[in-house]
C-alpha positions as CSV (number, residue, x, y, z in Angstrom):
1,M,27.4,-32.9,-12.7
2,D,24.2,-34.8,-12.7
3,V,22.4,-33.9,-16.0
4,S,19.2,-35.7,-15.0
5,L,18.5,-32.7,-12.7
6,L,18.4,-30.4,-15.7
7,L,16.0,-32.7,-17.5
8,S,13.5,-32.9,-14.6
9,N,9.8,-32.6,-15.4
10,D,9.2,-30.6,-12.2
11,A,9.2,-27.1,-13.8
12,H,7.7,-25.4,-10.8
13,Q,10.9,-25.8,-8.8
14,P,14.1,-24.1,-9.7
15,I,16.8,-26.5,-10.7
16,V,20.0,-25.9,-8.8
17,V,23.4,-27.1,-10.1
18,G,26.2,-25.8,-7.9
19,R,25.5,-22.0,-7.7
20,I,23.6,-21.8,-11.0
21,F,19.8,-21.5,-11.0
22,F,17.6,-22.4,-14.0
23,Y,14.0,-21.2,-14.1
24,D,11.4,-22.0,-16.6
25,E,9.9,-18.6,-17.5
26,E,6.6,-20.2,-18.6
27,F,5.9,-21.2,-15.0
28,R,7.1,-18.0,-13.3
29,I,4.7,-16.7,-10.7
30,T,4.2,-13.0,-10.8
31,R,2.6,-10.8,-8.2
32,P,-0.4,-8.8,-9.2
33,E,0.2,-5.1,-9.7
34,C,-0.6,-3.2,-6.5
35,K,-2.3,0.2,-6.6
36,R,0.0,3.0,-5.7
37,F,-2.4,5.2,-3.8
38,Q,-5.9,6.7,-4.0
39,K,-6.1,10.3,-4.9
40,F,-9.2,11.7,-3.3
41,T,-11.4,14.1,-5.3
42,E,-11.8,17.7,-4.2
43,Q,-15.2,16.9,-2.7
44,Q,-13.8,14.0,-0.8
45,Q,-10.9,16.1,0.4
46,A,-13.3,18.8,1.6
47,E,-15.2,16.3,3.6
48,L,-12.0,14.8,5.1
49,N,-10.7,18.3,6.0
50,R,-14.1,19.1,7.6
51,V,-13.7,16.2,9.9
52,W,-10.0,17.1,10.4
53,T,-11.0,20.5,11.8
54,R,-13.1,18.7,14.4
55,T,-10.6,16.0,15.3
56,A,-7.2,14.7,14.1
57,Y,-7.9,11.3,15.6
58,P,-11.4,10.1,14.5
59,N,-12.4,6.9,16.2
60,Y,-13.2,3.7,14.3
61,R,-16.9,4.4,14.0
62,E,-16.3,7.9,12.6
63,R,-13.8,6.5,10.1
64,E,-16.3,3.8,9.1
65,I,-19.0,6.4,8.5
66,L,-16.6,8.6,6.5
67,A,-15.5,5.6,4.4
68,Q,-19.1,4.7,3.6
69,K,-19.9,8.3,2.7
70,L,-16.8,8.6,0.5
71,G,-17.0,5.2,-1.1
72,T,-13.6,3.9,0.1
73,S,-12.2,1.7,2.8
74,V,-11.7,2.5,6.5
75,R,-8.0,1.7,6.1
76,K,-7.6,4.4,3.4
77,I,-9.3,6.9,5.7
78,Q,-7.0,5.9,8.5
79,I,-4.0,6.4,6.2
80,W,-5.2,9.8,5.1
81,F,-5.4,11.0,8.7
82,Q,-2.0,9.5,9.5
83,N,-0.5,11.4,6.5
84,K,-2.3,14.6,7.4
85,R,-1.0,14.5,11.0
86,A,2.5,13.9,9.7
87,R,2.3,16.8,7.2
88,S,0.8,19.0,9.9
89,N,3.8,18.2,12.2
90,V,6.3,18.9,9.5
91,M,4.6,22.3,8.7
92,T,4.6,23.2,12.4
93,S,8.3,22.4,12.9
94,V,9.2,24.4,9.7
95,A,7.2,27.4,11.0
96,I,8.9,27.2,14.4
97,N,12.4,27.1,12.8
98,Q,11.9,30.2,10.7
């Protein structure tokens, strides 16, 4: 075994000896915490549901206006509509099977 590898000054790279990996915890790179999801307020949900009653597939411009009005991103509006359509399909299939 070459011990000089273990004494390397390059702490950013893992040191590999056979199948054993040595990491210097001081230089470990961590990912930032990601947000789980945004919970819309009752007022925001009311506005989203109002648009939902008109269309389940708002175009980009409608989503953009809605995002500005609600103070969120267009992507979060898009995800809300995707989730709402999925929940709607599940509820429809449950009602049919009963």
